[in-house]
VEXKEZA-97296 format. One record per residue: x, y, z of N, C-alpha, C, O, CB in turn. Coordinates in steps of 0.2 Angstrom, whole numbers, padded with zeros to 4 digits, always signed. Glycine has a CB too. Layout:
VEXKEZA-97296
XYZXYZXYZXYZXYZ
...
END
This chain:
VEXKEZA-97296
-0585-0641+0412-0592-0638+0411-0597-0640+0418-0595-0645+0422-0596-0642+0405
-0601-0637+0419-0603-0638+0425-0610-0641+0425-0613-0642+0419-0603-0631+0429
-0612-0644+0431-0617-0648+0430-0625-0646+0429-0627-0641+0432-0617-0651+0435
-0629-0650+0425-0635-0647+0422-0640-0647+0430-0641-0650+0434-0638-0652+0416
-0644-0640+0427-0648-0639+0433-0654-0644+0432-0656-0644+0426-0651-0631+0434
-0658-0647+0437-0662-0651+0436-0670-0646+0436-0670-0640+0439-0661-0656+0440
-0674-0649+0433-0682-0645+0433-0685-0647+0441-0682-0652+0443-0689-0648+0426
-0690-0643+0443-0693-0644+0448-0698-0651+0446-0700-0653+0441-0698-0637+0450
-0699-0654+0452-0702-0661+0451-0709-0659+0453-0712-0664+0454-0699-0667+0456
-0711-0654+0454-0718-0652+0456-0723-0651+0449-0729-0648+0450-0718-0646+0461
-0720-0653+0444-0723-0651+0438-0722-0658+0433-0717-0662+0433-0720-0644+0435
-0727-0658+0428-0724-0664+0423-0726-0660+0416-0728-0654+0415-0729-0673+0424
-0724-0665+0411-0723-0662+0404-0732-0660+0402-0734-0655+0399-0720-0670+0398
-0736-0665+0405-0742-0663+0403-0744-0657+0406-0747-0653+0402-0746-0668+0404
-0743-0655+0412-0744-0649+0415-0741-0643+0411-0744-0638+0411-0743-0650+0421
-0735-0645+0408-0733-0638+0405-0737-0637+0397-0738-0632+0394-0725-0637+0404
-0738-0644+0395-0742-0644+0388-0749-0639+0390-0752-0635+0386-0743-0653+0386
-0752-0641+0395-0759-0637+0396-0758-0631+0398-0762-0627+0396-0764-0640+0401
-0753-0628+0403-0750-0622+0403-0749-0618+0397-0752-0613+0396-0745-0622+0406
-0745-0621+0392-0743-0618+0385-0750-0618+0380-0750-0615+0376-0736-0623+0380
-0755-0622+0381-0762-0622+0377-0766-0616+0380-0769-0612+0376-0766-0630+0379
-0766-0615+0386-0770-0610+0390-0766-0603+0389-0770-0598+0389-0770-0612+0397
-0760-0602+0388-0756-0596+0388-0758-0592+0381-0758-0594+0376-0749-0599+0389
-0758-0585+0383-0758-0580+0377-0753-0577+0374-0753-0573+0369-0762-0575+0378
-0748-0578+0379-0741-0575+0377-0737-0581+0373-0736-0587+0374-0736-0572+0384
-0735-0578+0368-0732-0583+0361-0725-0586+0365-0723-0592+0365-0729-0578+0353
-0722-0580+0369-0715-0582+0371-0716-0586+0377-0711-0590+0377-0709-0577+0373
-0720-0586+0381-0722-0590+0386-0722-0598+0383-0720-0604+0386-0728-0588+0390
-0726-0597+0379-0729-0605+0376-0722-0608+0373-0720-0613+0375-0736-0605+0368
-0719-0604+0369-0712-0608+0366-0708-0610+0372-0705-0615+0372-0708-0603+0361
-0708-0605+0378-0703-0609+0382-0706-0614+0386-0702-0619+0388-0700-0604+0387
-0712-0614+0388-0716-0619+0392-0715-0626+0387-0713-0631+0390-0724-0616+0392
-0716-0626+0381-0714-0631+0376-0709-0634+0376-0709-0640+0375-0714-0631+0371
-0702-0630+0376-0696-0632+0376-0695-0635+0383-0692-0640+0383-0692-0625+0373
-0697-0633+0389-0696-0635+0396-0699-0642+0395-0697-0647+0397-0701-0630+0401
-0705-0642+0392-0710-0649+0392-0706-0656+0387-0707-0662+0389-0718-0646+0387
-0701-0653+0383-0697-0656+0380-0692-0660+0385-0691-0666+0384-0695-0652+0375
-0689-0655+0389-0685-0658+0393-0687-0664+0398-0684-0669+0399-0682-0653+0397
-0694-0662+0401-0697-0666+0405-0698-0673+0402-0698-0678+0406-0702-0663+0406
-0698-0672+0395-0699-0679+0392-0694-0682+0391-0695-0687+0388-0702-0679+0386
-0687-0681+0392-0681-0683+0391-0677-0680+0386-0671-0682+0386-0681-0689+0391
-0679-0676+0383-0675-0672+0378-0669-0670+0380-0669-0668+0386-0678-0667+0375
-0664-0670+0376-0658-0666+0379-0659-0658+0377-0663-0655+0374-0650-0670+0375
-0653-0655+0381-0654-0647+0381-0653-0644+0374-0655-0638+0373-0649-0643+0385
-0651-0648+0369-0648-0646+0362-0656-0645+0359-0658-0641+0356-0643-0652+0359
-0658-0652+0360-0665-0653+0358-0669-0647+0360-0672-0643+0356-0669-0659+0360
-0669-0646+0367-0675-0640+0370-0674-0635+0365-0678-0632+0362-0673-0637+0378
-0668-0633+0365-0664-0626+0362-0667-0626+0355-0668-0620+0352-0656-0626+0363
-0668-0631+0351-0669-0631+0343-0678-0630+0344-0680-0626+0340-0666-0640+0339
-0681-0633+0349-0688-0633+0351-0690-0624+0352-0694-0621+0348-0690-0638+0359
-0686-0621+0356-0686-0614+0359-0684-0610+0353-0687-0604+0353-0683-0613+0364
-0680-0611+0348-0677-0608+0344-0671-0603+0348-0671-0597+0346-0683-0604+0341
-0668-0605+0351-0662-0600+0356-0656-0607+0357-0656-0613+0356-0667-0597+0365
-0652-0603+0360-0646-0608+0363-0646-0612+0369-0652-0612+0372-0640-0605+0363
-0641-0615+0371-0642-0619+0376-0641-0615+0382-0644-0617+0387-0637-0626+0376
-0638-0609+0383-0637-0605+0389-0644-0603+0390-0646-0603+0396-0632-0599+0388
-0648-0600+0384-0654-0598+0386-0659-0603+0389-0663-0601+0394-0658-0596+0381
-0658-0610+0386-0663-0614+0390-0661-0614+0397-0666-0615+0401-0663-0621+0388
-0655-0614+0399-0653-0614+0406-0656-0609+0410-0657-0610+0416-0645-0613+0405
-0656-0602+0407-0659-0595+0410-0666-0598+0411-0668-0598+0417-0658-0587+0404
-0670-0601+0406-0677-0602+0407-0679-0607+0412-0685-0606+0415-0680-0604+0402
-0675-0612+0414-0674-0617+0419-0674-0614+0425-0677-0615+0429-0669-0622+0418
-0669-0610+0425-0668-0606+0432-0674-0602+0434-0675-0601+0440-0662-0602+0433
-0677-0598+0430-0683-0594+0430-0690-0598+0432-0694-0595+0436-0684-0590+0424
-0690-0604+0429-0695-0608+0430-0695-0612+0437-0700-0614+0440-0696-0612+0424
-0688-0613+0438-0688-0617+0446-0689-0611+0452-0691-0613+0457-0680-0620+0449
-0688-0605+0450-0688-0601+0454-0696-0598+0455-0697-0595+0460-0683-0596+0452
-0701-0598+0449-0706-0595+0449-0711-0597+0446-0717-0594+0444-0705-0589+0448
-0710-0604+0444-0715-0608+0440-0716-0605+0433-0712-0602+0431-0723-0609+0443
-0722-0606+0430-0724-0605+0423-0724-0597+0423-0722-0594+0417-0731-0608+0422
-0725-0594+0427-0728-0587+0426-0719-0583+0426-0717-0578+0424-0734-0584+0434
-0715-0587+0429-0708-0584+0428-0706-0584+0421-0701-0580+0419-0702-0590+0433
-0708-0587+0417-0707-0589+0409-0711-0581+0405-0711-0581+0399-0713-0598+0406
-0714-0576+0409-0717-0572+0405-0712-0566+0406-0710-0564+0411-0723-0571+0407
-0710-0563+0402-0706-0557+0401-0710-0551+0404-0715-0549+0403-0704-0555+0393
-0706-0548+0409-0709-0542+0414-0707-0536+0410-0703-0537+0405-0706-0540+0422
-0710-0530+0411-0709-0523+0408-0703-0522+0412-0702-0524+0418-0716-0518+0410
-0698-0520+0408-0693-0516+0411-0693-0511+0414-0696-0506+0412-0689-0516+0408
-0689-0510+0421-0691-0505+0425-0688-0497+0422-0691-0492+0424-0687-0507+0432
-0684-0497+0419-0681-0491+0416-0678-0488+0421-0677-0491+0426-0686-0487+0414
-0675-0481+0420-0671-0478+0424-0676-0474+0431-0681-0472+0430-0668-0473+0419
-0672-0474+0436-0675-0471+0442-0676-0465+0441-0672-0462+0437-0672-0472+0447
-0682-0462+0444-0683-0454+0443-0677-0450+0447-0674-0452+0452-0691-0451+0446
-0676-0444+0445-0671-0441+0448-0673-0437+0453-0669-0435+0458-0667-0437+0443
-0681-0435+0454-0684-0432+0459-0688-0436+0464-0693-0438+0462-0687-0428+0457
-0686-0437+0471-0689-0440+0474-0697-0435+0477-0698-0429+0476-0684-0442+0480
-0701-0439+0480-0707-0436+0482-0707-0429+0484-0709-0425+0481-0709-0439+0487
-0703-0429+0489-0702-0422+0493-0700-0417+0488-0702-0411+0488-0697-0423+0500
-0696-0419+0484-0693-0414+0480-0699-0411+0474-0699-0405+0471-0686-0417+0476
-0703-0416+0473-0709-0416+0470-0714-0411+0471-0717-0407+0467-0711-0421+0469
-0715-0412+0478-0719-0407+0482-0717-0400+0483-0721-0396+0483-0720-0410+0488
-0711-0400+0483-0707-0392+0483-0709-0389+0476-0712-0384+0475-0697-0392+0483
-0707-0393+0472-0709-0391+0465-0717-0388+0463-0720-0384+0460-0707-0397+0461
-0719-0392+0466-0728-0391+0465-0728-0385+0470-0730-0380+0467-0733-0399+0467
-0727-0385+0475-0727-0377+0479-0725-0372+0476-0728-0366+0476-0723-0378+0485
-0719-0372+0474-0715-0365+0471-0721-0364+0464-0723-0359+0462-0705-0366+0469
-0722-0369+0460-0725-0367+0454-0733-0365+0456-0736-0362+0453-0725-0373+0448
-0735-0367+0461-0742-0364+0464-0742-0358+0467-0747-0354+0466-0746-0368+0468
-0736-0357+0470-0737-0350+0474-0735-0344+0467-0738-0339+0467-0730-0349+0481
-0731-0346+0461-0728-0342+0457-0723-0339+0458-0721-0339+0464-0731-0338+0455
-0719-0336+0453-0713-0332+0455-0714-0325+0459-0719-0322+0459-0708-0331+0448
-0709-0323+0463-0708-0316+0467-0702-0312+0462-0696-0313+0463-0705-0317+0475
-0705-0309+0458-0701-0304+0453-0695-0302+0457-0689-0304+0454-0706-0297+0450
-0696-0299+0463-0689-0297+0466-0685-0301+0466-0679-0299+0466-0689-0294+0471
-0687-0308+0468-0682-0314+0472-0680-0317+0464-0675-0317+0462-0687-0320+0479
-0685-0319+0461-0683-0324+0454-0682-0321+0449-0681-0325+0444-0688-0329+0451
-0682-0315+0448-0682-0312+0442-0685-0313+0436-0684-0311+0431-0677-0313+0441
-0690-0316+0438-0695-0318+0432-0702-0315+0435-0703-0313+0441-0696-0328+0431
-0707-0315+0429-0713-0314+0432-0719-0319+0431-0724-0319+0433-0715-0308+0429
-0716-0324+0426-0719-0331+0426-0715-0336+0426-0709-0336+0423-0724-0332+0421
-0716-0341+0428-0712-0347+0428-0712-0350+0420-0717-0351+0417-0715-0352+0433
-0706-0352+0418-0705-0355+0412-0700-0362+0413-0698-0363+0419-0701-0350+0408
-0700-0366+0408-0698-0373+0411-0690-0372+0412-0687-0376+0415-0702-0380+0405
-0686-0367+0409-0680-0365+0409-0679-0363+0417-0675-0366+0420-0680-0359+0405
-0683-0358+0419-0683-0356+0425-0682-0360+0431-0678-0360+0435-0687-0352+0426
-0688-0365+0430-0689-0371+0435-0683-0376+0434-0681-0379+0439-0697-0375+0433
-0680-0377+0428-0674-0381+0427-0670-0378+0432-0667-0381+0437-0672-0382+0419
-0668-0371+0432-0663-0368+0435-0665-0368+0442-0661-0370+0446-0661-0360+0432
-0671-0368+0445-0673-0367+0452-0671-0374+0454-0668-0374+0460-0680-0365+0453
-0672-0380+0452-0671-0386+0453-0664-0388+0454-0662-0392+0458-0674-0390+0448
-0658-0384+0451-0652-0385+0450-0650-0382+0456-0645-0385+0459-0650-0383+0444
-0653-0376+0458-0650-0372+0464-0652-0375+0470-0649-0375+0476-0651-0365+0465
-0658-0377+0470-0662-0381+0476-0659-0387+0478-0657-0389+0484-0669-0384+0475
-0659-0391+0472-0657-0399+0474-0651-0401+0471-0649-0407+0473-0663-0404+0472
-0647-0397+0466-0641-0398+0463-0643-0405+0458-0639-0410+0457-0635-0399+0469
-0648-0405+0456-0650-0410+0451-0652-0407+0445-0655-0402+0445-0657-0415+0453
-0649-0409+0439-0648-0406+0433-0654-0412+0429-0654-0418+0429-0639-0407+0429
-0659-0407+0426-0664-0411+0423-0665-0405+0416-0664-0399+0416-0672-0413+0428
-0668-0411+0410-0667-0407+0404-0675-0403+0404-0680-0406+0408-0664-0412+0396
-0677-0399+0401-0683-0395+0400-0689-0400+0398-0694-0398+0400-0681-0390+0395
-0687-0405+0394-0693-0409+0393-0694-0414+0399-0700-0417+0399-0692-0412+0387
-0689-0415+0404-0691-0419+0409-0694-0415+0415-0697-0417+0419-0684-0423+0412
-0692-0409+0415-0696-0404+0420-0704-0404+0418-0709-0404+0422-0692-0397+0419
-0704-0403+0411-0712-0403+0410-0715-0409+0410-0720-0409+0413-0714-0400+0402
-0711-0416+0409-0715-0421+0411-0717-0422+0418-0722-0425+0419-0713-0425+0410
-0713-0420+0423-0714-0420+0430-0720-0415+0432-0724-0416+0436-0707-0417+0433
-0720-0409+0429-0726-0405+0430-0733-0408+0427-0738-0405+0428-0724-0397+0428
-0733-0412+0423-0739-0415+0419-0740-0420+0423-0746-0421+0423-0737-0417+0412
-0735-0423+0426-0737-0429+0432-0740-0426+0439-0745-0428+0442-0729-0432+0434
-0738-0422+0440-0741-0417+0446-0748-0413+0444-0750-0409+0447-0736-0410+0449
-0750-0415+0438-0756-0410+0436-0757-0405+0434-0763-0402+0433-0758-0409+0440
-0751-0402+0432-0750-0395+0429-0751-0395+0421-0750-0400+0417-0743-0393+0432
-0753-0390+0419-0754-0390+0411-0751-0383+0409-0751-0378+0413-0764-0390+0408
-0749-0382+0403-0747-0376+0401-0752-0372+0399-0757-0374+0396-0744-0376+0395
-0752-0365+0403-0758-0361+0401-0753-0354+0400-0748-0352+0403-0764-0361+0409
-0755-0350+0395-0753-0343+0394-0760-0338+0394-0765-0340+0391-0749-0343+0388
-0759-0333+0396-0762-0327+0395-0764-0325+0388-0760-0326+0383-0759-0323+0398
-0770-0323+0387-0772-0321+0380-0769-0315+0379-0769-0310+0383-0781-0321+0380
-0765-0315+0373-0762-0307+0373-0767-0301+0373-0773-0303+0372-0758-0305+0366
-0765-0295+0374-0769-0291+0374-0765-0284+0372-0759-0283+0373-0772-0290+0381
-0769-0280+0368-0765-0275+0364-0763-0270+0370-0766-0269+0375-0770-0272+0357
-0758-0266+0369-0755-0262+0373-0761-0255+0374-0763-0253+0379-0748-0259+0370
-0763-0253+0367-0769-0247+0368-0775-0248+0368-0779-0245+0365-0768-0242+0363
-0777-0255+0372-0782-0257+0372-0787-0254+0378-0784-0254+0383-0782-0262+0372
-0793-0251+0378-0796-0247+0383-0803-0251+0387-0808-0252+0384-0799-0242+0379
-0802-0252+0392-0808-0257+0394-0814-0253+0395-0820-0256+0396-0807-0262+0401
-0814-0247+0395-0821-0243+0396-0824-0242+0388-0830-0240+0388-0819-0235+0401
-0819-0243+0383-0823-0243+0377-0825-0250+0374-0828-0252+0369-0820-0238+0371
-0821-0253+0378-0822-0261+0376-0830-0264+0375-0832-0269+0371-0820-0265+0382
-0835-0261+0380-0841-0263+0380-0845-0261+0374-0849-0264+0371-0845-0262+0387
-0844-0256+0372-0848-0252+0366-0848-0257+0359-0852-0258+0355-0842-0244+0364
-0841-0261+0360-0839-0264+0354-0842-0271+0355-0841-0275+0349-0831-0263+0352
-0845-0274+0359-0847-0281+0360-0854-0281+0357-0858-0276+0358-0847-0285+0368
-0855-0287+0354-0861-0287+0349-0866-0291+0355-0864-0295+0359-0861-0292+0341
-0872-0288+0353-0878-0289+0359-0883-0291+0354-0882-0290+0348-0880-0283+0363
-0889-0296+0357-0893-0298+0353-0900-0293+0353-0901-0291+0359-0895-0304+0355
-0904-0292+0349-0909-0287+0350-0916-0292+0353-0918-0297+0351-0911-0284+0342
-0917-0289+0359-0923-0291+0362-0930-0292+0357-0934-0297+0358-0924-0287+0368
-0931-0287+0353-0937-0287+0349-0937-0293+0345-0943-0296+0344-0939-0281+0346
-0932-0296+0341-0932-0302+0338-0935-0306+0342-0935-0306+0348-0926-0305+0336
-0939-0311+0338-0943-0317+0340-0942-0322+0335-0941-0321+0329-0950-0316+0341
-0942-0327+0338-0942-0334+0332-0948-0334+0330-0953-0333+0332-0942-0341+0335
-0946-0336+0323-0953-0338+0320-0958-0344+0321-0955-0349+0323-0953-0339+0314
-0964-0344+0321-0968-0349+0325-0967-0356+0321-0967-0355+0314-0977-0346+0325
-0966-0362+0323-0966-0368+0319-0972-0369+0315-0977-0367+0318-0964-0373+0322
-0972-0371+0310-0977-0372+0306-0977-0380+0306-0972-0383+0304-0975-0369+0299
-0982-0382+0307-0985-0389+0307-0985-0393+0300-0985-0389+0294-0993-0389+0309
-0985-0399+0299-0985-0403+0294-0991-0403+0290-0990-0405+0284-0984-0409+0295
-0996-0402+0292-1003-0402+0291-1005-0394+0287-1008-0393+0282-1008-0404+0300
-1002-0390+0290-1002-0383+0287-1000-0383+0281-1003-0380+0276-0999-0379+0291
-0993-0386+0281-0989-0384+0274-0994-0387+0267-0993-0384+0261-0980-0387+0274
-0997-0392+0268-1001-0396+0263-1006-0392+0260-1009-0395+0255-1003-0403+0264
END
């Protein structure tokens, strides 16, 4: 069994109790109180009971506390998976979307997610799902827009005759005051 890791000597049990009282994070408070028990001379098993964890976790908390102080006991946000496209590739994607497809070269008249997915594969050898392409486009500020459908027999010259217009001779009725009604 290895030697126990000692706590920093620039804090005391009272300091940790003060930090625990001021903390809004329940997990950090629990960890600070468990480490305060160690400052008071409790054994690691007793500190583990206070924290509701095992002794190995107490050791991990001591390492985090020694490295970063009380702030080291707050759980950070997980980083997640790294993005597949870098900034230069995103700029190239934004440029190709803004320019629009060239039907003779791209074999499409408008960009679909599946087309952009194929373009990314051909250009960068990166395989993305359609939803990932959509997410990248939204992050670049693009929104899905489609043209309003138009009937193939629609005649623009006759269209003006069917638009509703208001008659200029109609006027609003005059307002009647409350005293005139009585």
